[in-house]
C-alpha positions in Angstrom: -42.5 6.1 5.9 -39.8 4.1 7.4 -40.9 2.6 10.8 -37.0 4.2 12.4 -37.8 7.7 10.5 -41.4 8.0 12.8 -38.6 7.3 15.8 -36.6 9.7 14.5 -39.5 12.0 14.5 -41.1 11.1 17.7 -37.7 11.8 19.4 -38.3 15.7 17.7 -41.2 15.8 20.0 -39.2 14.7 23.2 -36.4 17.1 22.2 -39.0 20.1 22.2 -40.9 18.3 25.3 -37.6 18.7 27.3 -36.9 22.6 26.3 -40.6 23.2 27.6 -40.3 21.2 30.7 -36.6 22.4 31.8 -35.8 25.4 29.7 -32.8 23.3 28.4 -31.5 19.7 27.7 -33.5 19.2 24.1 -30.4 20.3 22.4 -28.2 17.9 24.0 -30.3 14.8 22.5 -30.5 16.3 18.8 -27.2 15.0 17.5 -27.3 11.9 18.6 -31.0 11.1 17.6 -29.9 12.5 14.2 -27.0 10.6 14.2 -28.0 7.4 15.6 -31.7 7.1 14.6 -32.0 9.2 11.2 -28.6 8.1 9.9 -27.6 11.8 9.3 -23.6 12.5 9.1 -22.3 14.1 12.5 -20.9 17.2 11.2 -24.2 17.6 9.0 -26.0 16.6 12.1 -24.3 19.3 14.3 -25.5 22.1 11.5 -29.0 20.4 11.6 -29.0 20.7 15.6 -28.2 24.1 15.3 -31.5 24.9 13.3 -33.8 22.8 15.0 -32.4 24.3 18.8 -32.4 27.9 17.3 -36.1 27.7 16.1 -37.3 25.8 19.1 -35.5 28.3 21.8 -36.7 31.0 19.6 -40.5 29.8 20.1 -39.7 29.4 23.8 -38.0 32.9 24.2 -41.2 34.4 23.2 -43.4 33.4 25.8 -40.7 34.8 27.9 -40.5 38.2 26.4 -44.5 38.0 26.6 -44.0 38.0 30.6 -41.1 40.5 30.5 -38.4 38.2 32.1 -35.9 38.5 29.1 -33.0 41.0 29.7 -31.8 42.5 26.5 -28.9 44.0 27.8 -27.4 41.1 29.3 -28.2 39.5 26.2 -26.2 41.6 24.1 -23.2 42.0 25.9 -23.3 38.5 26.2 -24.1 37.4 22.6 -21.9 39.4 20.3 -18.6 37.2 21.2 -20.8 34.5 21.1 -22.2 35.1 17.9 -19.1 35.6 16.3 -17.2 32.8 17.7 -20.0 30.2 16.4 -20.3 31.7 13.0 -16.7 31.7 12.5 -16.2 28.2 14.0 -18.8 26.6 11.6 -17.9 28.6 8.6 -14.0 28.1 9.0 -12.8 25.8 11.6 -15.2 22.6 11.5 -14.7 22.6 7.6 -10.6 23.0 7.9 -10.8 19.7 10.0 -8.9 16.9 8.7 -11.0 13.9 7.9 -8.3 12.0 10.2 -7.6 13.9 13.4 -4.3 11.7 14.6 -3.9 8.0 14.9 -2.9 6.1 18.1 -1.1 2.7 17.0 -3.8 1.1 14.6 -6.7 3.4 15.8 -7.4 5.8 13.5 -9.6 9.1 15.2 -11.3 10.9 11.9 -13.3 13.7 12.4 -16.7 12.2 12.7 -15.5 10.1 15.7 -13.6 13.3 17.1 -17.0 15.2 16.9 -19.1 12.7 18.7 -16.5 12.1 21.7 -16.4 15.2 22.0 -20.0 16.1 22.0 -20.4 13.2 24.8 -18.0 14.9 26.6 -20.3 17.8 26.7 -23.4 15.7 27.7 -21.4 14.5 30.7 -20.5 17.9 32.0 -24.3 18.7 31.0 -25.6 15.9 33.1 -23.7 16.9 36.2 -25.2 20.4 35.8 -28.4 19.0 36.0 -27.9 16.2 38.5 -26.1 18.5 41.3 -28.8 19.9 43.7 -27.3 23.4 44.3 -29.4 26.0 45.4 -29.0 29.4 44.1 -29.5 32.0 47.6 -29.4 35.1 45.3 -31.2 34.0 42.3 -34.5 35.2 42.8 -33.4 38.7 44.5 -34.1 41.9 42.4 -30.3 43.3 42.7 -28.9 45.9 40.5 -27.5 44.1 37.4 -23.6 44.4 38.0 -21.7 43.3 34.8 -18.4 41.5 34.5 -18.1 42.5 31.0 -14.6 40.4 30.7 -15.7 37.3 32.1 -19.1 37.5 30.1 -17.3 38.2 27.0 -15.2 35.1 27.5 -17.8 32.8 28.5 -20.1 33.8 25.5 -16.7 33.1 23.4 -16.6 29.2 25.1 -20.1 28.9 24.6 -19.9 29.8 20.9 -17.0 27.8 20.3 -18.8 24.6 21.9 -21.9 25.2 20.0 -19.9 25.6 17.0 -18.5 22.6 17.1 -21.1 20.3 18.4 -24.4 22.2 17.6 -25.4 22.4 21.2 -27.3 25.7 22.3 -25.0 25.4 25.7 -27.8 26.6 27.8 -26.1 24.4 30.8 -23.2 26.9 30.6 -25.1 30.3 30.0 -27.7 30.2 33.0 -25.2 29.9 35.1 -23.1 32.5 33.7 -26.3 34.8 33.5 -26.9 34.1 37.6 -23.4 34.5 38.7 -21.7 37.2 36.3 -25.2 39.2 35.8 -26.7 38.6 38.7 -30.0 37.7 37.1 -33.1 35.9 38.8 -33.1 32.2 37.5 -36.7 33.0 35.4 -35.3 36.0 33.7 -31.8 34.1 33.5 -33.5 30.8 31.6 -35.7 33.6 29.2 -32.5 35.4 28.3 -31.0 32.4 27.7 -33.3 30.7 25.6 -33.0 34.0 23.3 -29.2 33.9 23.3 -29.2 30.3 22.2 -31.8 30.9 19.5 -29.5 33.7 17.8 -26.4 31.9 18.2 -27.7 28.7 17.0 -29.3 30.4 13.9 -26.4 32.5 13.2 -24.4 29.7 13.3 -26.2 27.8 10.9 -26.0 30.5 8.3 -22.3 29.6 8.3 -23.3 26.1 7.2 -25.3 27.2 4.5 -22.2 27.4 1.9 -20.7 24.3 3.2 -23.3 21.7 3.4 -26.2 20.2 1.8 -29.4 21.2 3.5 -32.3 18.3 3.2 -34.9 21.2 4.1 -37.6 18.4 3.9 -36.9 16.8 6.7 -35.0 19.6 8.6 -38.3 21.7 8.7 -40.6 18.5 9.7 -38.3 17.7 12.7 -38.3 21.1 13.6 -41.9 21.5 13.5 -42.0 18.6 15.5 -39.8 20.0 17.8 -41.7 23.1 18.1 -45.2 21.1 18.7 -43.1 19.4 21.7 -41.9 22.7 23.2 -45.6 23.8 23.7 -46.6 20.2 25.2 -43.9 20.8 27.5 -44.6 24.2 28.8 -47.8 22.8 29.8 -46.5 19.8 31.5 -44.2 21.9 33.3 -47.3 23.3 35.2 -47.6 19.7 36.6 -44.4 18.1 37.2 -42.0 18.9 39.6 -39.1 20.4 37.6 -36.3 19.4 40.2 -37.1 16.0 40.1 -37.7 16.0 36.2 -34.3 17.5 35.6 -32.4 15.3 37.7 -33.8 12.4 36.0 -33.0 13.8 32.8 -29.6 14.8 33.8 -28.9 10.7 34.6 -30.3 9.6 31.4 -27.9 12.2 29.3 -25.2 10.6 31.3 -26.1 7.3 30.0 -26.6 8.8 26.6 -23.1 10.3 27.0 -21.5 6.8 28.2 -23.1 5.0 25.4 -21.9 7.3 22.5 -18.2 7.4 24.0 -18.2 3.5 24.2 -19.8 3.4 20.9 -17.5 5.4 19.1 -14.2 3.9 20.8 -15.6 0.7 20.2 -15.4 1.5 16.1 -12.0 1.8 16.3 
């Protein structure tokens, strides 16, 4: 097996470890690993990412379900518009994007460049969410859940659109929404988020089956290693300071996002 491929598969374990440690962040690494290490086309990489993130998050959600830390009513209210949006985005919007999006002088912005730059911008937003230290006073209080239905539906649609375009699970957007709009305790918000991410990512992947040629051998190995990683991360999470780890990971994602933007713009 090629050494570069081994590095890519090792990175799959790291992605799972990240999900196991901090309940998110791993999906933001999947597309760069697939594109820059394993040489997968960016559009196909976002499809693969949906399957990897969906499968790995489903395993993670299972552990929260056993502890009773998933609110199914909230997941349903948030997830329905997200499911619809992510499926429609993968089925119709992404295939409809032209190979050349637009030109600025002699610089031609292609579909692949556009997706990677947009993905990098999402990475920068995710890094900010992880780096900033903001305590949520009400996160662990047991309160009656009061739904803000219009805002939850709108947030679900926005997250679904982002997931469909870049293949990221969107946990850094979902968790704050569940805490602020549905008033869920933080741990329950993480468990509910993993279930939503799993479902909408796998549903979004279904939209790719008729438009993409899937290398199932590579995808299943990558996904399997990522699932191994989530068990390792869950075990390590009991021994590592979560806040320090999350902030450190946030800085890493920030650097990665800047690198991707620089690399794509330099290729123009």
